[in-house]
ZAKOLDO-512627 format. One record per atom (N, C-alpha, C): residue number from 0; chain; x, y, z. Coordinates in steps of 0.05 Angstrom, whole numbers, m for minus. Atoms other than C-alpha are relative to their C-alpha. Layout:
BEGIN
  resi  chain    east   north      up
   NUM      A       X       Y       Z
...
This chain:
BEGIN
  resi  chain    east   north      up
     0      A     m22       1     m20
     0      A    1880    1756    1812
     0      A      26       0     m15
     1      A     m26      m3      13
     1      A    1950    1777    1792
     1      A      17     m25       7
     2      A     m17      24      m4
     2      A    1998    1718    1783
     2      A      29       6      m6
     3      A     m29      m3       3
     3      A    2073    1720    1793
     3      A      13     m28      m1
     4      A     m15      25       2
     4      A    2120    1664    1772
     4      A      29       6       4
     5      A     m28      m4      m6
     5      A    2190    1661    1801
     5      A      16     m18     m18
     6      A     m14      16      21
     6      A    2239    1639    1748
     6      A      28      11      m5
     7      A     m27      m8       8
     7      A    2314    1641    1734
     7      A       1       4     m30
     8      A      m2      m6      29
     8      A    2333    1670    1666
     8      A       9     m24     m16
     9      A     m10      23      14
     9      A    2368    1606    1648
     9      A     m19     m24      m1
    10      A      19      22      m2
    10      A    2309    1561    1665
    10      A     m23       4     m20
    11      A      20      m5      21
    11      A    2273    1569    1598
    11      A     m20     m23      m2
    12      A      19      23       1
    12      A    2243    1499    1601
    12      A     m21       2      22
    13      A      19      m3     m22
    13      A    2210    1514    1668
    13      A     m20      23      m7
    14      A      18     m22       8
    14      A    2183    1580    1641
    14      A     m20      m9     m21
    15      A      18      10      20
    15      A    2153    1544    1581
    15      A     m21     m18      13
    16      A      19      17     m15
    16      A    2121    1494    1629
    16      A     m22      16      13
    17      A      20     m17     m13
    17      A    2087    1550    1667
    17      A     m17      15     m21
    18      A      15     m14      22
    18      A    2067    1586    1603
    18      A     m22     m17     m11
    19      A      21      18      11
    19      A    2030    1525    1578
    19      A     m23      m3      20
    20      A      22       4     m20
    20      A    1991    1518    1643
    20      A     m16      25       5
    21      A      14     m25      m6
    21      A    1974    1591    1652
    21      A      m8      16     m24
    22      A       7     m14      25
    22      A    1963    1609    1579
    22      A      13      28      m2
    23      A     m14     m25       2
    23      A    2014    1664    1585
    23      A     m10      22      19
    24      A      12     m21     m17
    24      A    1973    1702    1637
    24      A      13       1      28
    25      A     m15      m3     m25
    25      A    2026    1716    1690
    25      A      22      19      m5
    26      A     m23     m18       1
    26      A    2083    1762    1706
    26      A      24     m15      12
    27      A     m24      14      m9
    27      A    2153    1734    1712
    27      A      16      17      19
    28      A     m18     m12     m19
    28      A    2196    1751    1772
    28      A      28     m12      m4
    29      A     m28      11       3
    29      A    2271    1744    1760
    29      A       9     m11      26
    30      A      m9      13     m24
    30      A    2294    1694    1811
    30      A      28       9       8
    31      A     m26      m9     m11
    31      A    2353    1713    1855
    31      A      19     m23       4
    32      A     m20      20      m6
    32      A    2416    1673    1857
    32      A      12       4      28
    33      A     m10      m2     m27
    33      A    2444    1658    1926
    33      A      26      15       3
    34      A     m25     m15       0
    34      A    2510    1689    1907
    34      A      m3      29      m8
    35      A       5     m28       8
    35      A    2477    1754    1886
    35      A     m25      11      13
    36      A      23     m11     m15
    36      A    2429    1775    1941
    36      A      m1      30      m3
    37      A       2     m29       2
    37      A    2404    1847    1930
    37      A      10      13      25
    38      A     m13     m13     m23
    38      A    2442    1895    1974
    38      A     m20       8      22
    39      A      19      m9     m21
    39      A    2379    1921    2009
    39      A     m12     m24      16
    40      A       9      24     m14
    40      A    2362    1849    2030
    40      A      22     m15      15
    41      A     m23      15     m10
    41      A    2432    1827    2050
    41      A       0      m3      30
    42      A      m1       1     m29
    42      A    2424    1844    2124
    42      A     m17     m23      11
    43      A      17      22      m9
    43      A    2369    1791    2129
    43      A      15     m26       1
    44      A     m14      26       2
    44      A    2420    1737    2112
    44      A      29       2      10
    45      A     m28      m3     m10
    45      A    2482    1761    2149
    45      A       8     m22      19
    46      A      m5      22     m17
    46      A    2475    1703    2197
    46      A     m17     m24      m8
    47      A      17      20      11
    47      A    2442    1652    2152
    47      A       8     m29       8
    48      A      m9      25     m11
    48      A    2482    1595    2183
    48      A       0     m23     m21
    49      A      m1      24      17
    49      A    2466    1528    2149
    49      A     m14       3     m27
    50      A      15      m2      25
    50      A    2427    1556    2090
    50      A      20      m3     m24
    51      A     m16       4      24
    51      A    2454    1533    2023
    51      A      m4      23     m19
    52      A       4     m22      19
    52      A    2464    1583    1966
    52      A     m27      m1     m15
    53      A      26       2      14
    53      A    2402    1556    1930
    53      A     m22       8      19
    54      A      21      m7     m20
    54      A    2361    1565    1994
    54      A       0      30       4
    55      A      m1     m29      m2
    55      A    2386    1636    2001
    55      A     m13      14     m23
    56      A      12     m12      24
    56      A    2367    1653    1930
    56      A     m30      m4      m1
    57      A      29       5       0
    57      A    2299    1621    1937
    57      A     m14      18      20
    58      A      12     m18     m20
    58      A    2284    1660    2001
    58      A       0      28     m10
    59      A      m1     m27      10
    59      A    2307    1725    1970
    59      A     m19       5     m23
    60      A      19      m3      22
    60      A    2265    1712    1909
    60      A     m28       4       9
    61      A      27      m3     m11
    61      A    2202    1706    1951
    61      A      m2      28      13
    62      A       1     m27     m11
    62      A    2221    1770    1987
    62      A      m3      22     m22
    63      A       2     m19      22
    63      A    2230    1807    1921
    63      A     m29       0     m11
    64      A      28       2      10
    64      A    2161    1781    1899
    64      A     m18      15      19
    65      A      17     m14     m20
    65      A    2130    1807    1964
    65      A       4      31      m3
    66      A      m5     m29       4
    66      A    2163    1875    1952
    66      A     m15      10     m25
    67      A      13      m7      25
    67      A    2134    1876    1881
    67      A     m30       3       5
    68      A      28      m1      m6
    68      A    2064    1861    1907
    68      A      m7      26      15
    69      A       5     m24     m15
    69      A    2068    1919    1956
    69      A       4      25     m17
    70      A      m6     m23      17
    70      A    2098    1966    1905
    70      A     m23       5     m20
    71      A      22      m2      19
    71      A    2040    1952    1858
    71      A     m27       8      14
    72      A      24      m6     m15
    72      A    1989    1965    1913
    72      A     m21     m21      m2
    73      A      18      22       3
    73      A    1958    1897    1903
    73      A     m10     m10      28
    74      A       9      10     m26
    74      A    1913    1872    1960
    74      A      10     m28       6
    75      A     m11      27      m2
    75      A    1938    1801    1947
    75      A       8      m9     m28
    76      A      m9      10      26
    76      A    1970    1760    1892
    76      A       7     m30       3
    77      A      m7      28       1
    77      A    1982    1688    1871
    77      A      30      m2      m8
    78      A     m29       3       4
    78      A    2056    1668    1875
    78      A       6     m30      m6
    79      A      m6      27       8
    79      A    2082    1606    1839
    79      A      30      m3      m5
    80      A     m27       8       8
    80      A    2150    1572    1834
    80      A      m3     m13     m27
    81      A       2       8      28
    81      A    2166    1550    1763
    81      A       0     m30      m6
    82      A       0      29       5
    82      A    2166    1475    1773
    82      A     m25     m13      10
    83      A      25      10     m12
    83      A    2095    1467    1799
    83      A     m20      m8     m21
    84      A      22       9      17
    84      A    2038    1430    1766
    84      A     m27      11      12
    85      A      24     m14      m9
    85      A    1970    1464    1769
    85      A     m26     m12     m11
    86      A      26       7      10
    86      A    1897    1445    1765
    86      A      m9      23     m19
    87      A       8     m20      20
    87      A    1864    1481    1706
    87      A     m15      23      13
    88      A      16     m21     m13
    88      A    1817    1520    1752
    88      A      13      11      25
    89      A     m14     m10     m24
    89      A    1870    1540    1802
    89      A      m7      28       7
    90      A       7     m28      m6
    90      A    1855    1614    1795
    90      A     m27       2      13
    91      A      27      m2     m11
    91      A    1781    1604    1809
    91      A      m1     m12      28
    92      A       0      12     m27
    92      A    1794    1558    1868
    92      A      13      20      20
    93      A     m14     m19     m18
    93      A    1843    1609    1898
    93      A     m18      24       6
    94      A      18     m23      m4
    94      A    1794    1667    1887
    94      A     m23      m6      18
    95      A      22       8     m16
    95      A    1737    1629    1918
    95      A       9      m3      29
    96      A     m10       3     m27
    96      A    1780    1611    1978
    96      A       5      27      14
    97      A      m5     m27     m11
    97      A    1802    1683    1989
    97      A     m26      13       8
    98      A      26     m12      m6
    98      A    1729    1706    1986
    98      A     m13     m12      25
    99      A      13      13     m22
    99      A    1709    1656    2039
    99      A      15       0      26
   100      A     m15      m3     m26
   100      A    1763    1671    2091
   100      A     m15      21      17
   101      A      14     m18     m18
   101      A    1728    1703    2150
   101      A      20      13      18
   102      A     m19     m14     m17
   102      A    1772    1756    2180
   102      A      26       5     m14
   103      A     m26      m6      11
   103      A    1844    1777    2171
   103      A      15     m25      m8
   104      A     m16      22       9
   104      A    1892    1732    2134
   104      A      25      10     m13
   105      A     m26      m8      11
   105      A    1963    1733    2109
   105      A       9     m18     m23
   106      A      m9      18      21
   106      A    1976    1671    2067
   106      A     m19     m24      m2
   107      A      18      22       7
   107      A    1935    1617    2033
   107      A      17     m21     m15
   108      A     m17      21      13
   108      A    1974    1553    2017
   108      A     m17     m15     m20
   109      A      14      15      22
   109      A    1955    1519    1951
   109      A      16     m25      m7
   110      A     m16      23       6
   110      A    2008    1464    1953
   110      A       9     m13      26
   111      A     m10      13     m23
   111      A    2038    1414    2000
   111      A     m11     m28       4
   112      A       9      28      m4
   112      A    2036    1339    2013
   112      A      m9      m6      28
   113      A       6       5     m28
   113      A    2035    1339    2089
   113      A     m21      20       9
   114      A      21     m19      m6
   114      A    1968    1373    2100
   114      A     m19      m9      22
   115      A      16       9     m23
   115      A    1940    1335    2159
   115      A      15       7      26
   116      A      29      m3      m1
   116      A    1910    1348    2208
   116      A      m9      29      m7
   117      A      11     m26       7
   117      A    1865    1405    2186
   117      A     m30       0       5
   118      A      29      m2      m3
   118      A    1795    1431    2197
   118      A     m11      14     m24
   119      A      12     m12      23
   119      A    1749    1447    2140
   119      A     m18      23       8
   120      A      15     m24      m7
   120      A    1719    1517    2141
   120      A     m22       7     m20
   121      A      20      m6      21
   121      A    1682    1523    2075
   121      A       5     m17     m24
   122      A      m2      15      25
   122      A    1668    1486    2011
   122      A       5      19     m23
   123      A      m8     m17      22
   123      A    1699    1514    1948
   123      A     m11     m12     m26
   124      A       9       9      26
   124      A    1672    1511    1877
   124      A     m23     m19       1
   125      A      21      21       1
   125      A    1632    1449    1863
   125      A       3     m21      22
   126      A      m3      18     m23
   126      A    1654    1416    1927
   126      A      24     m18      m1
   127      A     m23      17       2
   127      A    1718    1384    1904
   127      A      23       9      18
   128      A     m21     m11     m17
   128      A    1761    1428    1949
   128      A     m13      14      24
   129      A       9     m14     m24
   129      A    1755    1460    2017
   129      A      20      21       9
   130      A     m17     m19     m14
   130      A    1782    1521    2052
   130      A       5     m12      28
   131      A      m7      14     m25
   131      A    1820    1494    2113
   131      A      19      17      16
   132      A     m21     m10     m17
   132      A    1861    1515    2172
   132      A      16     m24      10
   133      A     m18      22      m7
   133      A    1921    1471    2188
   133      A       9       2      29
   134      A     m14       0     m25
   134      A    1949    1450    2254
   134      A      30       4      m4
   135      A     m28      m3       8
   135      A    2018    1444    2221
   135      A      m1      11     m29
   136      A       2     m12      27
   136      A    2024    1491    2161
   136      A      18     m15     m19
   137      A     m17      15      19
   137      A    2051    1457    2098
   137      A      27      13      m4
   138      A     m27     m10       4
   138      A    2125    1463    2087
   138      A       6       1     m30
   139      A      m4      m4      29
   139      A    2124    1488    2015
   139      A      m8      28      m8
   140      A       7     m27      11
   140      A    2124    1554    1977
   140      A      m4      m3     m30
   141      A       3       4      29
   141      A    2109    1523    1909
   141      A     m23      16     m11
   142      A      23     m15      10
   142      A    2041    1558    1904
   142      A     m15      10      25
   143      A      15     m12     m22
   143      A    2007    1606    1951
   143      A     m11      28      m8
   144      A      10     m27       3
   144      A    1966    1670    1954
   144      A       9      15      25
   145      A      m9     m16     m23
   145      A    1995    1724    1999
   145      A     m13      27      m2
   146      A      12     m26      m2
   146      A    1961    1787    2022
   146      A      21      22       5
   147      A     m19     m22      m5
   147      A    1992    1856    2030
   147      A      10      m1      28
   148      A      m9       2     m28
   148      A    1994    1846    2105
   148      A      20     m23       3
   149      A     m19      22      m1
   149      A    2028    1779    2095
   149      A      27       8     m12
   150      A     m25      m9      12
   150      A    2080    1812    2050
   150      A      15      17      20
   151      A     m14     m17     m20
   151      A    2095    1864    2104
   151      A      12     m16      22
   152      A     m10      17     m22
   152      A    2103    1810    2157
   152      A      24     m16     m10
   153      A     m22      16      11
   153      A    2148    1768    2112
   153      A      24      17      m4
   154      A     m22     m18       6
   154      A    2190    1829    2094
   154      A      13      13      24
   155      A     m11     m13     m24
   155      A    2201    1854    2165
   155      A      28     m11       5
   156      A     m28       9      m2
   156      A    2276    1853    2174
   156      A       5     m17      24
   157      A      m6      19     m22
   157      A    2299    1794    2215
   157      A      22     m18     m10
   158      A     m20      20       7
   158      A    2354    1742    2217
   158      A     m14     m24     m11
   159      A      13      22      13
   159      A    2336    1686    2170
   159      A      19     m24      m2
   160      A     m18      23      m2
   160      A    2368    1619    2186
   160      A     m12     m26      m9
   161      A      14      24      10
   161      A    2317    1572    2156
   161      A     m10       6     m28
   162      A      12      m5      27
   162      A    2291    1562    2085
   162      A     m27      14       2
   163      A      24     m16      m1
   163      A    2232    1605    2067
   163      A     m25     m17       6
   164      A      24      16      m5
   164      A    2182    1548    2068
   164      A      m1      m9      30
   165      A       0       7     m29
   165      A    2204    1528    2139
   165      A      m7      25      16
   166      A       6     m25     m15
   166      A    2201    1601    2163
   166      A     m30       5      m1
   167      A      29      m4       2
   167      A    2129    1606    2137
   167      A     m15     m21      16
   168      A      13      21     m17
   168      A    2112    1540    2171
   168      A       1       8      29
   169      A      m3     m11     m27
   169      A    2137    1573    2235
   169      A     m12      28       1
   170      A      11     m27       5
   170      A    2092    1632    2217
   170      A      m8      14      26
   171      A       8     m14     m25
   171      A    2071    1645    2289
   171      A      21      20      10
   172      A     m21     m18      m8
   172      A    2139    1678    2299
   172      A      m3      28     m13
   173      A       4     m25      15
   173      A    2119    1731    2248
   173      A     m29      10       3
   174      A      28      m7      m3
   174      A    2046    1734    2269
   174      A     m17      m5     m25
   175      A      14       6      26
   175      A    2024    1703    2202
   175      A     m25     m16       5
   176      A      25      15       0
   176      A    1952    1681    2196
   176      A      m2     m17     m26
   177      A      m1      17      24
   177      A    1953    1621    2149
   177      A     m24     m18      m3
   178      A      22      19       8
   178      A    1899    1581    2113
   178      A      10     m17     m23
   179      A      m8      17      22
   179      A    1900    1530    2058
   179      A     m24     m10     m16
   180      A      21      13      16
   180      A    1861    1493    2004
   180      A       7     m30       0
   181      A      m3      28      m1
   181      A    1851    1418    2010
   181      A     m22     m14     m17
   182      A     m27       9       8
   182      A    1863    1376    1968
   182      A      15      23     m14
   183      A     m16     m21      12
   183      A    1920    1419    1943
   183      A      m4       0     m31
   184      A       3      m2      29
   184      A    1906    1445    1872
   184      A      27       4     m15
   185      A     m26      m3      12
   185      A    1981    1451    1859
   185      A      19     m19      14
   186      A     m18      20     m11
   186      A    2037    1401    1869
   186      A      26       0     m17
   187      A     m26       2      14
   187      A    2109    1386    1848
   187      A       6     m30      m6
   188      A      m5      28      10
   188      A    2124    1323    1807
   188      A      29      m6      m3
   189      A     m29       4       3
   189      A    2199    1332    1808
   189      A       8      m6     m29
   190      A      m6       3      29
   190      A    2199    1336    1732
   190      A      25      15      m8
   191      A     m24     m15       6
   191      A    2257    1384    1735
   191      A      21      m5      22
   192      A     m21       3     m19
   192      A    2324    1377    1769
   192      A       0      25      19
   193      A       2     m22     m19
   193      A    2323    1419    1832
   193      A      25      17      m1
   194      A     m23     m19      m1
   194      A    2367    1481    1834
   194      A       9       3      29
   195      A      m7      m2     m28
   195      A    2370    1472    1910
   195      A       7     m28       9
   196      A      m8      27      m9
   196      A    2410    1409    1927
   196      A      m6      m4      30
   197      A       7       6     m28
   197      A    2389    1375    1992
   197      A      25       2      18
   198      A     m22      m2     m20
   198      A    2431    1387    2054
   198      A       9     m28       6
   199      A     m12      26      m6
   199      A    2478    1330    2070
   199      A      m5      m9      29
   200      A       6       7     m28
   200      A    2458    1333    2143
   200      A     m29       8       6
   201      A      27      m6      m8
   201      A    2389    1331    2174
   201      A       0      23      19
   202      A       1     m24     m17
   202      A    2369    1397    2205
   202      A     m26       0      17
   203      A      23      m2     m18
   203      A    2323    1402    2266
   203      A      m3      29       9
   204      A       2     m29      m5
   204      A    2302    1474    2266
   204      A     m12       7      27
   205      A      13      m5     m25
   205      A    2260    1469    2329
   205      A      20       2      23
   206      A     m19       1     m21
   206      A    2323    1457    2370
   206      A      12      27       7
   207      A     m11     m27      m4
   207      A    2344    1530    2362
   207      A     m17      14      21
   208      A      18     m13     m20
   208      A    2284    1551    2405
   208      A     m22     m19       7
   209      A      20      20      m6
   209      A    2247    1492    2434
   209      A     m24      11      15
   210      A      22     m12     m15
   210      A    2205    1535    2481
   210      A     m19      15     m19
   211      A      16     m15      20
   211      A    2183    1580    2423
   211      A     m15     m19     m18
   212      A      13      20      17
   212      A    2167    1518    2382
   212      A     m24     m11      14
   213      A      22      10     m15
   213      A    2124    1490    2437
   213      A     m23      20       3
   214      A      20     m21      m2
   214      A    2088    1556    2446
   214      A     m15       2     m27
   215      A      12      m1      26
   215      A    2075    1558    2371
   215      A     m20     m22      m5
   216      A      18      23       3
   216      A    2045    1489    2372
   216      A     m25       4      17
   217      A      23      m5     m17
   217      A    2000    1508    2430
   217      A     m19      20     m12
   218      A      16     m21      14
   218      A    1977    1570    2393
   218      A     m16     m12     m23
   219      A      14      13      22
   219      A    1960    1526    2333
   219      A     m24     m16      10
   220      A      22      15     m11
   220      A    1917    1481    2376
   220      A     m22      18       9
   221      A      20     m19     m10
   221      A    1883    1541    2408
   221      A     m16      12     m23
   222      A      14     m12      23
   222      A    1866    1572    2340
   222      A     m19     m20     m13
   223      A      18      20      13
   223      A    1838    1507    2313
   223      A     m23      m7      18
   224      A      20       7     m19
   224      A    1799    1491    2376
   224      A      m1     m30       5
   225      A      m1      29      m7
   225      A    1794    1424    2413
   225      A     m19     m17     m17
   226      A      19      16      16
   226      A    1732    1400    2375
   226      A       9      m3     m29
   227      A     m11       2      27
   227      A    1761    1417    2307
   227      A      24     m18      m2
   228      A     m24      17      m1
   228      A    1826    1384    2327
   228      A      m7     m29       1
   229      A       9      28      m2
   229      A    1790    1320    2346
   229      A     m11      m9     m27
   230      A      10       7      26
   230      A    1753    1321    2280
   230      A      22      m4     m21
   231      A     m22       1      19
   231      A    1817    1333    2242
   231      A      15     m27       3
   232      A     m14      25      m4
   232      A    1852    1273    2273
   232      A     m17     m24      m8
   233      A      18      21       8
   233      A    1790    1230    2262
   233      A      m1      m3     m30
   234      A      m1       1      30
   234      A    1789    1249    2188
   234      A      26     m12     m10
   235      A     m26      11       8
   235      A    1863    1233    2183
   235      A       0     m30       4
   236      A       0      29      m5
   236      A    1852    1165    2214
   236      A     m18     m15     m21
   237      A      18      12      20
   237      A    1793    1150    2168
   237      A      13      m2     m28
   238      A     m12      m1      26
   238      A    1831    1171    2106
   238      A      23     m20      m2
   239      A     m22      19       0
   239      A    1892    1131    2126
   239      A      m9     m29      m1
   240      A      11      28       0
   240      A    1850    1069    2139
   240      A     m11      m7     m27
   241      A      11       5      27
   241      A    1814    1077    2072
   241      A      22      m5     m20
   242      A     m23       3      19
   242      A    1881    1084    2036
   242      A      12     m28       4
   243      A     m12      26      m6
   243      A    1907    1021    2071
   243      A     m17     m22     m11
   244      A      18      20      11
   244      A    1845     981    2052
   244      A       2      m1     m30
   245      A      m3      m1      29
   245      A    1850    1004    1980
   245      A      26     m12     m10
   246      A     m26      11       7
   246      A    1923     986    1978
   246      A       0     m31       3
   247      A       1      28      m4
   247      A    1909     917    2006
   247      A     m17     m14     m22
   248      A      17      11      22
   248      A    1854     905    1954
   248      A      15      m1     m26
   249      A     m16      m2      24
   249      A    1901     927    1899
   249      A      21     m22      m1
   250      A     m21      20      m2
   250      A    1955     879    1923
   250      A     m12     m28      m5
   251      A      13      26       2
   251      A    1905     821    1926
   251      A      m7      m7     m29
   252      A       7       4      28
   252      A    1888     831    1853
   252      A      24      m5     m18
   253      A     m24       3      16
   253      A    1960     828    1830
   253      A       8     m29      m3
């Protein structure tokens, strides 16, 4: 599986971090700065509203990566941001997950903390991970596999007023079929200072189109199915209870 790492030329420490984890087996994509969006992508951001320069650059970087995947004629590829930590067998986990997806797909999330509720579809590798479908897609683009069809959907010209990870979470608007791997084999430890400072105001993206948001949520429930949804919430309750018990036991020993 071809691997792309998005990286700014000045972020040599981040590139070294990825090189150590991937043993040099990846292709670097020059990250885009928010003040230098490529001309052919500029129309996508003409009404970007509250997006910060770093968010603009990050979004454009993922679009450039999608263009590269299509230009190479790749059926799919693994895309990584340069501040992510990876399990050693990430490639194998991702390849196994792709092989076990039944039907068309656009994106496979490999990162994200908020991954509940979800339904398990298949066991991966030796059973330590599962292929899953989420009710609420993870809000992160730190690590994912994207197919050629996913690239085309992501690249379709449209007004982009949300960060790329939020837009993908609202994937129903683009017709994106999304899956994931749980537990996530990639995560961000905040070991590097973010190049995208947080917004000073909280943004509620659903308010721009509350009806569309509600429809999207209903579609998510329909795709998961009532029985799988019930199982997903039950799993979430059990795991939350187990975590609470473990935390209480840990406190009692202190």
